[in-house]
C-alpha positions in Angstrom: -0.4 0.0 -0.1 1.5 3.3 -1.2 1.6 6.2 1.7 0.2 9.4 0.5 3.0 12.1 0.5 3.5 15.0 2.9 2.4 17.4 0.0 -0.5 15.2 -0.7 -1.5 15.4 3.0 -1.3 19.1 3.1 -3.4 19.3 0.1 -6.3 17.4 1.9 -5.7 19.1 4.9 -6.3 22.3 3.2 -9.5 21.0 1.8 -10.6 20.3 5.3 -9.5 16.5 5.7 -8.7 16.2 9.1 -7.7 12.6 8.9 -5.2 13.7 6.6 -4.0 15.9 9.2 -3.7 12.8 11.7 -1.5 11.4 9.1 0.8 14.3 9.4 1.0 14.2 13.3 1.4 10.3 13.5 4.1 10.5 10.8 6.4 13.2 12.4 5.5 13.9 15.9 8.2 11.3 17.4 11.0 13.0 15.4 9.8 16.5 16.0 9.4 15.7 20.2 12.9 14.2 19.9 14.2 17.4 18.2 12.6 19.8 20.8 13.2 17.9 23.6 17.2 18.3 22.4 16.5 22.1 21.9 14.9 22.7 25.3 16.2 19.7 27.8 12.7 18.7 29.2 10.4 16.2 27.3 7.4 18.2 28.9 8.5 21.5 27.5 9.0 19.9 24.1 5.5 18.1 24.0 4.1 21.5 24.6 5.9 22.8 22.1 5.2 20.3 19.3 1.7 20.6 20.4 1.4 24.3 19.6 3.7 24.0 16.1 1.2 21.3 15.1 -1.9 23.6 15.6 0.1 26.4 13.9 0.7 24.1 11.0 -3.1 22.9 11.1 -4.3 26.9 11.3 -1.8 28.0 8.7 -2.3 25.1 6.0 -3.6 27.8 3.8 -0.1 29.6 3.6 1.5 26.8 2.9 3.1 26.7 -0.7 4.4 22.8 -2.0 8.1 23.3 -2.3 8.7 19.4 -1.9 10.0 20.9 1.8 7.2 20.5 4.1 9.7 19.6 6.9 12.2 22.2 7.1 9.1 24.9 7.0 7.5 22.5 9.7 10.8 22.4 11.8 11.4 26.5 11.5 7.8 26.8 13.0 8.8 24.7 15.6 12.5 26.1 16.5 11.0 29.8 16.2 8.3 28.5 19.1 11.5 27.7 21.2 13.1 31.0 20.5 10.0 32.4 21.8 9.4 30.4 24.7 13.0 31.3 25.7 12.4 35.0 25.1 9.5 34.7 27.6 11.3 32.8 30.4 
């Protein structure tokens, strides 16, 4: 069975397909939480920031322009959240 690409899932997400977004979350959550854990030093903070990053990706799915680079785009959202969180602290 062939998996949909991230690009295809983002198109479906923009069209309101919540299942497509759930597939994106399942596909990338572990790697993102691990990355954020390394950046923040705590798993709890990383999970909160990952949740916020996924929320922002979903809320702004209409702004995403496919260039074959979803992960760098998404990781930039997450790293910006880390920087903002650090400034608040």
